[in-house]
C-alpha positions as CSV (number, residue, x, y, z in Angstrom):
1,M,-81.0,-20.3,-87.0
2,A,-77.0,-20.5,-87.2
3,E,-75.5,-20.9,-91.0
4,V,-74.2,-24.1,-91.7
5,N,-70.5,-24.0,-93.2
6,N,-67.7,-25.9,-93.8
7,E,-65.9,-24.4,-90.7
8,L,-68.8,-25.4,-88.4
9,I,-68.8,-29.0,-89.8
10,Y,-64.9,-29.2,-89.4
11,E,-65.3,-28.1,-85.8
12,V,-68.0,-30.7,-85.0
13,L,-65.8,-33.3,-87.3
14,K,-62.7,-32.7,-85.1
15,A,-65.0,-33.1,-81.6
16,M,-66.3,-36.4,-82.8
17,Q,-62.8,-37.6,-84.0
18,A,-61.3,-36.6,-80.4
19,R,-64.1,-38.4,-78.3
20,L,-63.7,-41.5,-80.9
21,G,-60.3,-41.7,-80.0
22,N,-61.4,-41.6,-76.4
23,I,-63.7,-44.4,-76.9
24,E,-61.0,-46.7,-79.1
25,E,-58.6,-46.1,-75.9
26,G,-61.3,-47.2,-73.3
27,V,-62.1,-50.3,-75.6
28,R,-58.7,-51.4,-75.6
29,E,-58.3,-50.7,-71.7
30,V,-61.5,-53.3,-71.4
31,R,-60.3,-56.0,-73.6
32,G,-56.9,-55.9,-71.6
33,E,-58.8,-56.2,-68.5
34,L,-61.0,-58.9,-70.0
35,Q,-57.8,-60.7,-71.0
36,G,-56.5,-60.6,-67.4
37,V,-59.7,-62.4,-66.1
38,R,-59.6,-64.9,-68.6
39,G,-56.0,-65.6,-67.9
40,N,-56.6,-65.5,-64.0
41,Q,-59.9,-67.7,-64.8
42,R,-57.6,-70.5,-66.7
43,A,-54.9,-70.3,-63.8
44,Q,-58.0,-70.8,-61.4
45,Q,-59.6,-73.7,-63.4
46,L,-56.3,-75.4,-63.6
47,Q,-55.7,-75.2,-59.9
48,L,-59.1,-76.6,-59.1
49,N,-58.4,-79.6,-61.2
50,A,-55.1,-79.8,-59.6
51,V,-56.8,-79.7,-55.9
52,Q,-59.7,-82.4,-57.4
53,T,-56.8,-84.7,-58.7
54,D,-55.3,-84.5,-55.4
55,I,-58.1,-85.3,-53.6
56,A,-58.8,-88.3,-55.9
57,N,-55.4,-89.6,-55.2
58,L,-56.2,-89.5,-51.4
59,Y,-59.2,-91.4,-51.4
60,E,-57.7,-93.6,-53.6
61,A,-54.8,-94.3,-51.1
62,Y,-57.2,-94.4,-48.1
63,G,-58.9,-97.1,-49.7
64,A,-56.0,-99.2,-50.4
65,I,-54.9,-98.4,-46.5
66,D,-58.4,-99.4,-45.5
67,S,-58.7,-102.6,-47.4
68,R,-54.8,-103.6,-46.3
69,L,-56.0,-102.8,-42.8
70,S,-59.0,-105.2,-43.4
71,R,-56.7,-108.0,-44.6
72,I,-54.3,-107.7,-41.5
73,E,-57.2,-107.9,-39.3
74,R,-58.8,-110.7,-40.9
75,R,-55.4,-112.5,-40.8
76,L,-54.7,-111.7,-37.0
77,D,-58.2,-112.4,-36.2
78,I,-58.8,-109.1,-34.4
79,I,-61.8,-107.5,-36.4
80,D,-64.1,-106.0,-34.0
81,V,-67.3,-107.5,-33.9
82,P,-70.1,-105.0,-32.6
83,A,-71.9,-106.0,-29.1
84,T,-75.4,-107.0,-29.6
């Protein structure tokens, strides 16, 4: 069995320190990517909210136009009556 001495322990610790440095670098990269994904999700959510607001505004405008058209048809007495 190999004798354990300070030099062997030192070599193992150096290897562990190098591996730990690689792990820390990997974690930093993952954090950066995660922040990018989160930022992208926020931007997409803002865009989705804007689209939903635009659609709601279109429905509101359509409703106003439809009610005005109905009122004009009643005033001009040109309401289509379904044939029975």
